[in-house]
LUMLUM-989030 format. One record per residue (C-alpha): residue number from 0; x negated, y, z; residue in three letters. Coordinates in Angstrom, 2 decimals, decimal comma. Last residue first. Example, Ala and Ser with C-alpha at 12.3 -4.5 7.8 and 13.67 -1.06 7.14 Angstrom:
<pts>
@nr = 1	x = -13,67	y = -1,06	z = 7,14	rest = SER;
@nr = 0	x = -12,30	y = -4,50	z = 7,80	rest = ALA;
</pts>
This chain:
<pts>
@nr = 104	x = -85,05	y = 35,23	z = -39,79	rest = UNK;
@nr = 103	x = -82,86	y = 36,84	z = -37,10	rest = UNK;
@nr = 102	x = -79,55	y = 35,97	z = -38,81	rest = UNK;
@nr = 101	x = -80,53	y = 32,31	z = -39,36	rest = UNK;
@nr = 100	x = -81,60	y = 31,94	z = -35,72	rest = UNK;
@nr = 99	x = -78,30	y = 33,47	z = -34,56	rest = UNK;
@nr = 98	x = -76,39	y = 30,92	z = -36,68	rest = UNK;
@nr = 97	x = -78,34	y = 28,05	z = -35,13	rest = UNK;
@nr = 96	x = -77,65	y = 29,07	z = -31,54	rest = UNK;
@nr = 95	x = -74,05	y = 29,95	z = -32,28	rest = UNK;
@nr = 94	x = -73,44	y = 26,49	z = -33,76	rest = UNK;
@nr = 93	x = -75,01	y = 24,88	z = -30,70	rest = UNK;
@nr = 92	x = -72,98	y = 27,05	z = -28,32	rest = UNK;
@nr = 91	x = -69,77	y = 26,43	z = -30,24	rest = UNK;
@nr = 90	x = -70,41	y = 22,67	z = -30,12	rest = UNK;
@nr = 89	x = -71,02	y = 22,83	z = -26,35	rest = UNK;
@nr = 88	x = -67,80	y = 24,79	z = -25,80	rest = UNK;
@nr = 87	x = -65,79	y = 22,45	z = -28,03	rest = UNK;
@nr = 86	x = -67,17	y = 19,37	z = -26,26	rest = UNK;
@nr = 85	x = -66,18	y = 20,90	z = -22,90	rest = UNK;
@nr = 84	x = -62,66	y = 21,67	z = -24,14	rest = UNK;
@nr = 83	x = -62,16	y = 18,22	z = -25,63	rest = UNK;
@nr = 82	x = -63,30	y = 16,46	z = -22,44	rest = UNK;
@nr = 81	x = -60,02	y = 16,74	z = -20,52	rest = UNK;
@nr = 80	x = -58,10	y = 15,48	z = -23,55	rest = UNK;
@nr = 79	x = -60,52	y = 12,58	z = -24,02	rest = UNK;
@nr = 78	x = -60,12	y = 11,76	z = -20,33	rest = UNK;
@nr = 77	x = -56,33	y = 11,59	z = -20,77	rest = UNK;
@nr = 76	x = -56,80	y = 9,46	z = -23,89	rest = UNK;
@nr = 75	x = -58,85	y = 6,95	z = -21,89	rest = UNK;
@nr = 74	x = -56,46	y = 7,05	z = -18,94	rest = UNK;
@nr = 73	x = -53,29	y = 6,24	z = -20,89	rest = UNK;
@nr = 72	x = -50,59	y = 8,03	z = -18,97	rest = UNK;
@nr = 71	x = -47,62	y = 7,04	z = -16,82	rest = UNK;
@nr = 70	x = -47,77	y = 9,83	z = -14,22	rest = UNK;
@nr = 69	x = -48,20	y = 8,86	z = -10,56	rest = UNK;
@nr = 68	x = -51,80	y = 7,83	z = -9,85	rest = UNK;
@nr = 67	x = -53,75	y = 9,50	z = -12,66	rest = UNK;
@nr = 66	x = -51,58	y = 12,61	z = -12,79	rest = UNK;
@nr = 65	x = -51,43	y = 13,03	z = -9,01	rest = UNK;
@nr = 64	x = -55,18	y = 12,49	z = -8,61	rest = UNK;
@nr = 63	x = -55,93	y = 15,04	z = -11,35	rest = UNK;
@nr = 62	x = -53,54	y = 17,56	z = -9,81	rest = UNK;
@nr = 61	x = -55,11	y = 17,09	z = -6,38	rest = UNK;
@nr = 60	x = -58,63	y = 17,36	z = -7,80	rest = UNK;
@nr = 59	x = -57,69	y = 20,61	z = -9,55	rest = UNK;
@nr = 58	x = -55,98	y = 21,95	z = -6,41	rest = UNK;
@nr = 57	x = -59,09	y = 21,21	z = -4,35	rest = UNK;
@nr = 56	x = -61,30	y = 22,81	z = -7,02	rest = UNK;
@nr = 55	x = -59,16	y = 25,95	z = -7,11	rest = UNK;
@nr = 54	x = -59,18	y = 26,13	z = -3,29	rest = UNK;
@nr = 53	x = -62,99	y = 25,91	z = -3,31	rest = UNK;
@nr = 52	x = -63,12	y = 28,68	z = -5,91	rest = UNK;
@nr = 51	x = -60,71	y = 30,82	z = -3,86	rest = UNK;
@nr = 50	x = -62,91	y = 30,31	z = -0,80	rest = UNK;
@nr = 49	x = -65,94	y = 31,41	z = -2,82	rest = UNK;
@nr = 48	x = -64,01	y = 34,44	z = -4,06	rest = UNK;
@nr = 47	x = -63,02	y = 35,43	z = -0,52	rest = UNK;
@nr = 46	x = -66,59	y = 35,05	z = 0,70	rest = UNK;
@nr = 45	x = -67,82	y = 37,20	z = -2,17	rest = UNK;
@nr = 44	x = -65,38	y = 39,95	z = -1,16	rest = UNK;
@nr = 43	x = -63,97	y = 41,77	z = -4,13	rest = UNK;
@nr = 42	x = -64,87	y = 45,17	z = -5,47	rest = UNK;
@nr = 41	x = -63,67	y = 45,04	z = -9,02	rest = UNK;
@nr = 40	x = -66,36	y = 45,90	z = -11,52	rest = UNK;
@nr = 39	x = -66,71	y = 42,38	z = -12,73	rest = UNK;
@nr = 38	x = -69,17	y = 39,69	z = -11,72	rest = UNK;
@nr = 37	x = -67,27	y = 37,96	z = -8,92	rest = UNK;
@nr = 36	x = -63,75	y = 38,89	z = -9,99	rest = UNK;
@nr = 35	x = -64,55	y = 38,16	z = -13,63	rest = UNK;
@nr = 34	x = -66,03	y = 34,82	z = -12,58	rest = UNK;
@nr = 33	x = -62,89	y = 33,98	z = -10,58	rest = UNK;
@nr = 32	x = -60,62	y = 34,83	z = -13,53	rest = UNK;
@nr = 31	x = -62,82	y = 32,77	z = -15,86	rest = UNK;
@nr = 30	x = -62,66	y = 29,79	z = -13,50	rest = UNK;
@nr = 29	x = -58,87	y = 30,11	z = -13,45	rest = UNK;
@nr = 28	x = -58,77	y = 30,05	z = -17,26	rest = UNK;
@nr = 27	x = -61,25	y = 27,16	z = -17,36	rest = UNK;
@nr = 26	x = -59,10	y = 25,06	z = -15,01	rest = UNK;
@nr = 25	x = -55,86	y = 25,92	z = -16,83	rest = UNK;
@nr = 24	x = -57,45	y = 24,92	z = -20,13	rest = UNK;
@nr = 23	x = -58,74	y = 21,63	z = -18,68	rest = UNK;
@nr = 22	x = -55,32	y = 20,80	z = -17,20	rest = UNK;
@nr = 21	x = -53,61	y = 21,60	z = -20,50	rest = UNK;
@nr = 20	x = -56,10	y = 19,51	z = -22,48	rest = UNK;
@nr = 19	x = -55,65	y = 16,50	z = -20,21	rest = UNK;
@nr = 18	x = -51,86	y = 16,72	z = -20,34	rest = UNK;
@nr = 17	x = -51,96	y = 16,99	z = -24,13	rest = UNK;
@nr = 16	x = -54,30	y = 14,00	z = -24,48	rest = UNK;
@nr = 15	x = -52,04	y = 11,88	z = -22,27	rest = UNK;
@nr = 14	x = -48,94	y = 13,03	z = -24,19	rest = UNK;
@nr = 13	x = -50,62	y = 12,02	z = -27,46	rest = UNK;
@nr = 12	x = -51,52	y = 8,61	z = -26,00	rest = UNK;
@nr = 11	x = -47,92	y = 8,16	z = -24,78	rest = UNK;
@nr = 10	x = -46,65	y = 9,17	z = -28,19	rest = UNK;
@nr = 9	x = -48,54	y = 6,45	z = -30,02	rest = UNK;
@nr = 8	x = -51,83	y = 5,72	z = -31,82	rest = UNK;
@nr = 7	x = -52,29	y = 7,02	z = -35,35	rest = UNK;
@nr = 6	x = -49,85	y = 9,89	z = -35,72	rest = UNK;
@nr = 5	x = -49,71	y = 11,30	z = -32,19	rest = UNK;
@nr = 4	x = -53,29	y = 10,39	z = -31,35	rest = UNK;
@nr = 3	x = -54,61	y = 12,19	z = -34,44	rest = UNK;
@nr = 2	x = -52,42	y = 15,22	z = -33,79	rest = UNK;
@nr = 1	x = -53,72	y = 15,52	z = -30,23	rest = UNK;
@nr = 0	x = -57,33	y = 14,95	z = -31,22	rest = UNK;
</pts>
């Protein structure tokens, strides 16, 4: 998506996709860290992890609001960048579902 927007649209569209992808990656990385803390072997307070999750969401919404309101981006390409990670996860799940059915048959 990033390369496509760079070559076929313009640099601002490519920058919008890149910003969206980076925010989505940072969000999923932090979510993974919180899940590891909650489900892992580390003894961490559930209340503390819930508060950290709420703080992560508040920071995410703050970053999104800042980018949309203050950074000169193209909103459609920004949303495409944010969505690329989710689409990739769903596609990987579907592919994994069908490949596991082939292996079990």
